N, C-alpha and C positions, 0 to 999 in steps of 0.2 A: 095209849098216848094219842091225842088228836094231832092232826097234821094241818098246817096252814100253807097257803100258796097265793101269790098275787103277781099280776102284771103291773110293773111300775114304770110309767113312761116319763122320760125327762124331756121337757120342751122349753122353748124360749127363743129369743132373738139370737143372731150370730154373735160369737165372741164373748159370751157371758160366762163361759166356764162349764158348759154342760158335759163335755167330754172328760174334762178333768174330774168332775164330780163322779161321773160314771165309773172311771177307772179307780177312784178311791173306794167306791162302794164294792166293786168286784175284787179289788186287790190285785188286778192285772192290767197291763196296758192293752186294752182291746180297741179303744178309739184313738186315732191319731190326733195329735194336738199341735197346732201352729197358731201364729198370730193373724193368719189370713182368714178372712171371713169365708163362709161356705166350705170350710175344711171337711166337715161331715156331710156326705152326700146320701148315705144309706141309713136305714134303720138298723142299728147294730144292737143285738141282744147280748147281755152278760148275765149269767145265771149264778146266783149265790145260794148254796145249799147248806142247811143245818140239819140236825137230827130230826127236828119236828117242823121244818119250814123250807120253802123254796121261794126266792124272790127273783123274778125275771125282769131285769132292768133293760130298758130300751133307750139308747141314745139316738135322738132324732136330729135331722138337719135344722139349722137355724131358720126361723120363720122370716120369709122375705116376699116381696112382690115379684112374681116371676116375669122374666123378659124373654125366655126361650123355653123349649120343651123340657130340658133337663131341670130347670128351676121349678117348672110346674110339677114334675115328678117329686122333687124334694119337698115341695109344699104339701103335697098329698100325704107324705109320710107324717108330717107334723099335725095335719088336721085329723088324720085317722087316729093318731095317738090320743086325741081327746075323747074318743068314744069306745076304745077297746081296752081301757085301763081300769084297774082296781084302785090305784092311787096315781095322781098326777103330781110330779115335781116340776114346778115352774121356776126356772132359773133366770134371775135378773142380776144386775150388779150396781155398785154405787155410782157408776158413770152414766148409766142408762136413764133416759128421760122416762118418767112413768107413763106418759101419754104416747109413747112410741107404739106404733102398730095397734091402734085402738080396735080395729075390726077383729083381730085375733084375740085380744084381751076380752072382748065381749063374749066370745065363744068359751073362753076359759071360765069366765064368771058364770055362765049358764050351764057349766058342766055339772052333772049329777053325782060325780065321785069326789072324794076328798082331795083337796089341793094343798100341797105344802109349797110355800113360796120361799125360795132360797135367795137371800140377798147376799150375793157373792162379792169377793174381793174387799172385804171390810178391813183387811190389813193395810189397804192403801188409802184409808179414810180416817176421819176423826170421829170420836164418839158423838159429837154434836150432829155431824152430817148423817151418821147412821140412824140416829133417833128421828131426824127429819124424814129420811127415806122410809123408815118403818111406818111412820104416821101416814105418809102419802099412800103407801101400799095398803094400809088398813082401810083407807077410804075407798080405794079403787077395787080391791078384792076383799071385801069384808068376811067372806067365808073361808079365806085361806089362813093357814097357820104360818107364821113368818119365822124364818131361821136365819139370823145374821151369820154369815159363814165365810171362811177362807178355804175353798176347796184345795187350792195349791198347797196350803200348810196343814191340811186335814183338820182344820178347826171347826168344831161343831158338827162334823160329818157323822160321827157316831150317834149323836142325839137324833139326827134326821133318820138314820137307819133304824134306830130303836122305835121311833114314832111310826115309821112305815110298818114295822113288825106288829105294832099294836093295832094298826088299821087293817091288817091282812086277815081275810076271812078263812075259815076252815075249808080246806080243799086238798085233794091228793095232788102230788107234784105233776106239773105239765110236761116235764122233760125227765129223762133218766137222771138219777141223783149224782152221777159222776160227770155230768155234762157241764161245760163252762160257757158255751156259746152255741148259737145255731148256725154260725158262719163256718165256711170251709177253710182249710189251710191255704188254698190258693187266694181266697179273699184277703186274708191278712197279709200275705206276701204283696199283693197288689197295693194294699193300703200303705204298707211301709214304704214302698217305692214312691208312691204318690206323695207321701209326707215329705220325703227328701226333695222332691221336685218343688213342692210348695215352699220349702225353706230356702232352696238355692236360687230359684228364678223369681223374677219380679213381674209386675204389671199383669198383662192378660195371659201370659204363658201358663201359669198353674191352673187357671180356669178352663183352658182349652185342652187340657190333657186328660186322657183316660188310660188306665193300665190294665192289660190283659195277660194273665199267666197262661201261656200256651202249653207249657210242660212242667210237671212237678214229679220228679222221680226220686224216691227215697230208698236208700240202701242202709246197711247197718252202720256205716261210718260217714256217710255224706248225703246231702240232698242236692240234686242237680235241677236248676230252675232256668227255664227260658221264658222271658217276658217281653211283651211288645208295648212300647209307649206310643199311644196314638195322639196325634195333634190334628188341628183343623186345617192348617195351611202349610205349604211347602217351606215358607220363610220361617215358620216356627220349628220345623224339623231341624234346620240349620242351627237355630239358637239352642235347642235341647242338646244337640251333639257337641257344639262348641268347636273352637279352633283345634284341629287335629284330634278331635274326639275327647278333648280334655274335660269338658263340662260333664258329659255323660259318664265318663270314667269315675269322677268324684261321686256322682249320684250312686253308681254301682257299688263303690267302696263303702259309702255310708249305709246304704240299704243292706248290703250283705252282712255288715256287723250287727245290725239290729235283728235281721232274720235269724242269724246264728244264735243270738241271745234269746229270741222268742222260742225257737225250737230246740235250743241246747244241743246243737249239732253243727258240724262243719257244712258250709254251703258253697256251691259253685253256681254263680249267677251270671247269666248272659242277658244283656239288654239290647233291644233293637228299636228303631224308631220308624213308624209308618204314618202316612197321611190318610185320614178319613175325613173328607171334606164336610165341614159344618155338621159334625156328628151330634152336637148338642141340640140341634133342631130337627133331627130325623128320628122318627119313631122306631124305625127298623134298627138303627144303630143303638138307640137307648135300650131297646129290648135285649139286644145282643150283649150289652154291657151290664145287664141285670137291673135296669131301672123300670 
């Protein structure tokens, strides 16, 4: 029996549904999802294994014009995804203007690998508008195969997956066949905590936050976790903590529930807040946080 394997990179602008699609492909919630742009900061791999295939999906940060070093790092993930893939899945939606981010679209158009364009969120549109969008994208990316999709409702996702399999070359697996992702347990804990911060806080606060898991100790019946929430300014620290610690308490409760669900084990979670001045613009801090 021959074996097939491919790197499948999911790219596109912020808030088009890349992470939702990734989670549908993998069948697990690996990428955090919020309505806030720039939710995904890292390149997150999800590995799908079959008896005769392995697909390595990569959820990349939304493409944007960088204003500080963190965003420069995020853009590099997206640009690298164009050159190290066997299949590119470009995700747009029925709200997005087709001429948005023309510079990056030119790079997609010039790509030498197959491009599957996912027109997402069609459940929020009419058939007439969908047809108009498809025609515009056919003109803009004539080499791409277009899949009208609702990732949230898992509509047409299976057809995209099957097409990816058809395009997958023969190859031995890149990772052990029982591996789900290339990320560590600590990484997913930090992402779950950051997701709760993105949901609970508004304006600049979520963008100024980074989460570091200092301690992860697992025993037979419980996981004990100590995590630091870093902010850029002292005023932000007070907002994160809230009056009498009420705000951070709720973040901890929500995060603990999801972490327990993720690991299927009881969790004891401690959260602390520290200031790391302007960490988003400092190469040393970005390297420490894994960017």
